[in-house]
N, C-alpha and C positions, 0 to 999 in steps of 0.2 A: 155307698155304705149309708145305711139309714141312721137317723139321728139317735134312735134308741140303741142301736148297736154301738155307736161311738160313745154314747154316755155309759154304756156297760163296760167298754174298754177302760174308760177313764176311772170308773169306780173300782175296777179290778186292779189297775195300776196303783191307785191310792191305797187300797187295802194291802197291797204288797209292800209299798214304800213306807207307809205310816209308822209301823213298828220300828223301823230302822231310824227314822227321824226322831222319834220319841227317845230311843236309847241314846242317840248321839247328843240330843239336847240335855239329857240327864247326866251324861258324862262330861259335858263341857266344863272346863276349868275357868273360873273367872280370871281375867288378866291381873297380873301383879304390877303395880306401878312403883318405881323407885327413882328418886331424883336426888342429886347432890348439887350444891352450889357453894363453892369455896370462895370467899371474898377476902382479899388481902387486907381489907379494913378491919376484919374481926378474926384474927388467928385463933382465938379461943373457941370458935365454932367448929373448927376442923382439926386442930392439932392432935386431939385424942385419937383420931382415926388414921393418922399418917405415920409412916415409919421413915426415918431419915438415916441414910447410910453413907459411908465414905465421906466425901467432902460436903455433903448437904447438911445444912444447919437449919434448925427451927428459927423462925423469926421471933425476936425478943419483944417486938412491938409491931405496930401496924406497918405493913410493907410486904414486899414480895419474898418468896422463899429463895435463898441463894443456894444453887446446886453445885457451884464450883468454889474454888478457894479464894476467888476475888482478886487474884493477881493476874497480870497481863499474860504471863507464860507460866502455867503451873502443871500442864499436862495431867490434870486430875479428872476425877469423875465423881459426880454426886448422884445418888439415887433416892427417890422418894416414892413410896408406894402406899396406896390405900388398902389397908389390910382386912377390914370386915368383909366376910363373904358376900358376894353379889350373886343372887340366884339367876342362873341362865337357863333354867328349865323349871317348869311347873310340874311337880310330882303329883300323880294321881294313882295311888295304889302302886302297882308294879310298873306303870307307864311313866315316862318322862317326856313331856311335850317341850321341845326346844323353844326357848323364848327368843324373840328378836329384840334388838336394842339399837339405839342410835346415840351418838355422843357428839359433843361440841366443845372444843377447847378454845380458850382465848389466852394466849401467853405472849411474852415478849422475850426475845433473845437479844441482849444488848452487849455490845463490846465496851470495854473499859475506855473511858475518855474518848469515845467516838473513834476508836482506832479502826483502821481499814482492814486489819487482819482479824478474822473471827472464825472459830471452828466449833462453836457450840451447836447443839441440836437437842431434839427431844424424841422420845419413843413412847408410844402407848402400847401396852401389852396386857394380855390376859393370861393368868396362870392359875394353877390349882391352889386352893386355899392353903394347903400345906407349904406352898412356896415361900411364904413369909418367914417360916422357921428355917429355911435353908438358904438364906441370902447372906453368905459370908462376904466380907470385904473382897473386892476384886483385886487380884495382884496387879501392881502397877504395869507389869509387862503386858497384861491382857486388856488394859483400859488405856492408860496414858494418853487421854484426850482423843481416843478413837473408839470405834465400835459402839458408840453411843451408850456405853455402860452396859451393854447386853452382849453376853457371850454364850456359846453353846458348850456345855460341859462335855 
């Protein structure tokens, strides 16, 4: 194949593809960046965005959030959720481009007085923004220290 013919094919392909590349670039949605950092040293920086339910209590001063009743055996459950909406898609007109995300948690589950028996746990969940309005207290029979405070209605 001659060099002239190959150059002609390349030009033809470029003419075919270029309009699609231009349209795709014009429709590209800039990425949205969102970050949280909750420090137990400054509860005032995050308390306004958290909801505490059941046995969970807001820290009154510097220190960790207590999600259970603080007794050795209480069979309780505490729930805390971050309730401002977190965008998981970038809206572009009628299209929604699903966003990706990563998360990193640092937490401690400590037993009282270094006891050998411990049954605490933690769950990370995603829910519709309306979920925050439908979080009634869990009946003790559905939680009672099990199910990690999460049930299927």
